[in-house]
Structures are given as structure tokens and as C-alpha cells.
C-alpha positions as CSV (number, residue, x, y, z in Angstrom):
1,X,15.0,-24.7,10.2
2,X,15.0,-25.2,14.0
3,X,13.0,-28.0,15.6
4,X,10.6,-25.5,17.2
5,X,9.8,-23.9,13.8
6,X,9.2,-27.4,12.3
7,X,6.8,-28.2,15.1
8,X,4.9,-24.9,14.6
9,X,4.8,-25.5,10.8
10,X,3.3,-29.0,11.3
11,X,0.8,-27.7,13.8
12,X,-0.3,-24.9,11.3
13,X,-0.5,-27.4,8.4
14,X,-2.5,-29.9,10.6
15,X,-5.0,-27.2,11.6
16,X,-5.4,-26.1,7.9
17,X,-5.9,-29.7,6.8
18,X,-8.6,-30.2,9.5
19,X,-10.3,-27.0,8.6
20,X,-10.3,-28.0,4.9
21,X,-11.8,-31.4,5.8
22,X,-14.5,-29.8,8.0
23,X,-15.5,-27.3,5.2
24,X,-15.6,-30.1,2.6
25,X,-17.8,-32.3,4.8
26,X,-20.1,-29.4,5.5
27,X,-20.5,-28.5,1.9
28,X,-21.1,-32.2,1.0
29,X,-23.9,-32.4,3.7
30,X,-25.5,-29.2,2.5
31,X,-25.5,-30.3,-1.1
32,X,-28.3,-32.8,-0.4
33,X,-30.5,-30.2,1.3
34,X,-30.5,-27.6,-1.5
35,X,-33.7,-27.3,-3.5
36,X,-32.9,-25.5,-6.7
37,X,-35.6,-23.8,-8.7
38,X,-36.2,-24.6,-12.4
39,X,-38.7,-23.2,-14.9
40,X,-40.3,-25.5,-17.5
41,X,-38.1,-24.1,-20.2
42,X,-35.0,-25.0,-18.1
43,X,-36.4,-28.5,-17.5
44,X,-37.1,-29.0,-21.2
45,X,-33.6,-27.9,-22.0
46,X,-32.2,-30.6,-19.8
47,X,-30.7,-28.2,-17.2
48,X,-32.6,-29.8,-14.3
49,X,-31.1,-32.9,-12.5
50,X,-32.9,-36.2,-12.7
51,X,-33.9,-38.1,-9.6
52,X,-32.9,-35.2,-7.3
53,X,-35.3,-33.1,-5.3
54,X,-35.8,-29.7,-7.0
55,X,-38.5,-27.0,-7.2
56,X,-40.3,-26.2,-10.4
57,X,-42.8,-23.5,-11.0
58,X,-45.1,-22.0,-13.5
59,X,-48.7,-21.5,-14.3
60,X,-51.2,-24.4,-14.2
61,X,-52.2,-24.9,-17.9
62,X,-55.9,-24.5,-18.6
63,X,-57.6,-27.8,-19.2
64,X,-54.7,-29.9,-18.0
65,X,-55.9,-31.0,-14.5
66,X,-56.9,-34.6,-14.4
67,X,-58.0,-36.2,-11.2
68,X,-58.2,-40.0,-10.5
69,X,-61.7,-40.6,-9.0
70,X,-60.5,-43.6,-7.1
71,X,-57.5,-42.0,-5.3
72,X,-55.9,-38.7,-4.5
73,X,-53.7,-38.8,-7.7
74,X,-53.8,-35.7,-9.8
75,X,-52.0,-34.9,-13.0
76,X,-51.6,-31.4,-14.4
77,X,-49.2,-29.4,-16.6
78,X,-47.2,-26.4,-15.5
79,X,-46.1,-24.0,-18.2
80,X,-44.1,-20.8,-18.6
81,X,-46.0,-20.3,-21.9
82,X,-43.0,-21.6,-23.9
83,X,-42.5,-25.1,-22.6
84,X,-44.8,-27.5,-20.6
85,X,-43.9,-30.0,-17.8
86,X,-46.3,-32.8,-16.8
87,X,-46.7,-33.1,-13.0
88,X,-48.0,-36.1,-11.1
89,X,-49.0,-35.5,-7.5
90,X,-50.6,-37.9,-5.0
91,X,-52.2,-36.0,-2.1
92,X,-54.6,-33.2,-1.2
93,X,-54.1,-30.1,-3.2
94,X,-54.1,-26.6,-1.6
95,X,-57.5,-24.9,-1.6
96,X,-56.3,-22.2,-3.9
97,X,-55.0,-24.6,-6.5
98,X,-56.7,-24.2,-9.9
99,X,-56.1,-23.8,-13.6
100,X,-54.5,-20.6,-14.7
101,X,-52.9,-20.0,-11.3
102,X,-49.2,-19.9,-10.3
103,X,-47.8,-22.9,-8.5
104,X,-44.4,-24.1,-7.2
105,X,-44.0,-27.9,-6.9
106,X,-41.3,-29.7,-5.0
107,X,-40.3,-33.2,-6.1
108,X,-38.2,-35.1,-8.5
109,X,-37.9,-35.2,-12.3
110,X,-38.2,-38.7,-13.7
111,X,-36.2,-40.2,-16.6
112,X,-39.2,-39.8,-18.9
113,X,-39.5,-36.0,-18.2
114,X,-42.4,-36.3,-15.8
115,X,-42.2,-34.4,-12.5
116,X,-43.2,-36.5,-9.5
117,X,-44.3,-33.8,-6.9
118,X,-44.1,-34.4,-3.2
119,X,-45.6,-31.0,-2.4
120,X,-47.7,-28.4,-4.3
121,X,-47.8,-24.8,-3.2
122,X,-50.3,-22.4,-4.7
123,X,-50.4,-18.6,-4.5
124,X,-52.5,-17.0,-1.8
125,X,-54.3,-14.2,-3.7
126,X,-54.6,-12.7,-7.1
127,X,-51.8,-10.2,-6.5
128,X,-49.2,-12.6,-5.4
129,X,-47.0,-14.8,-7.5
130,X,-43.9,-16.7,-6.2
131,X,-40.8,-14.7,-7.1
132,X,-39.2,-17.6,-8.9
133,X,-42.3,-18.1,-11.1
134,X,-42.4,-14.3,-11.9
135,X,-38.7,-14.3,-12.8
136,X,-39.1,-17.4,-15.0
137,X,-42.1,-15.8,-16.8
138,X,-40.1,-12.6,-17.4
139,X,-37.1,-14.5,-18.6
140,X,-39.2,-16.3,-21.2
141,X,-40.6,-13.0,-22.5
142,X,-43.9,-12.9,-20.7
143,X,-45.3,-10.6,-18.1
144,X,-46.6,-12.2,-14.9
145,X,-49.2,-9.4,-14.4
146,X,-51.3,-10.4,-17.4
147,X,-50.7,-14.2,-17.5
148,X,-54.4,-14.8,-18.0
149,X,-54.1,-13.4,-21.5
150,X,-51.3,-15.8,-22.2
151,X,-53.5,-18.8,-21.7
152,X,-55.5,-17.8,-24.7
153,X,-52.4,-17.9,-26.9
154,X,-51.8,-14.1,-27.2
155,X,-48.3,-12.9,-26.6
156,X,-47.7,-9.3,-25.6
157,X,-44.5,-7.3,-25.5
158,X,-42.0,-8.5,-22.9
159,X,-40.8,-6.2,-20.1
């Protein structure tokens, strides 16, 4: 191999190594900013990471909302009608938040299985449901269109 070819080979290998390092650093930086969505059944199965920011969604279980009268602390349960996840939130809830409605919460799952929410997002009308919540309900064998019936314990045919 001639010295000129060796020099070109080293330059190409150096550029490839720098590109690999740049891609690796970019992927590492983006890893911290990704919010993955998990349904209550996935959280109960242990698929959700602990102490890492994630999104969880489902329906607010009837009779589960508990407000602390001395602070803005609220505890409620989200469900996909198979599994339940207890959520703790400290702050002002959206105006459309209520029992029996679809919500998506952003926060971290604690070691004890409680979800510490930093943000709560509620649906904006009776025809809308976050796509992640609708897909999670369908995957668990429930239809998002008649979730009100599910709260009474009745299970209809899955789509």
C-alpha cells in the first residue's frame, strides 16, 4: 500500500469514527427527552421504568378522586378496566378533569407503584380521547366509545 493510500485510509477511518461518536452522543442526549406512553396494564406488568419520566393514560376511575382540603394535592386512580394505577398530583387540575374521563399524566413511577404526576392532561370534549388511551383500551379488550358502561363493571365484545 502506498503512503498516499494509507493517508486516505486513515482520513476515512477518522471521519467514520467521528461520525459514530457524534451519532452516539446524539442518541444518548435524546434518550433523556423521550416520554414513552404506558397503559395501566403495562405498568402493572412491570414494563414501565421506575424513576424515569413517562406518560401514562387511562380513564379516571369513578369514586377515586381524593382532594386534600389544605393543599392542591389530589390523588386519583387511572384504569384501563383491567388494571389500576394510583396517581398523586400536586397542582391545579384542568377544568375538564373529572371521574369517568380520559386523561394522560406525565411524571414518574415510584418504587411502590404510585405514579407521581407532574402534569395532567384531560380530554377536551366528549368525542375526543387521546390516541394512546384509545389504543390501550382497545388492546385490553375494551371499546373507547362506550367506556361509560365499563365503569359499571359490564364488559362488551372487543373490537
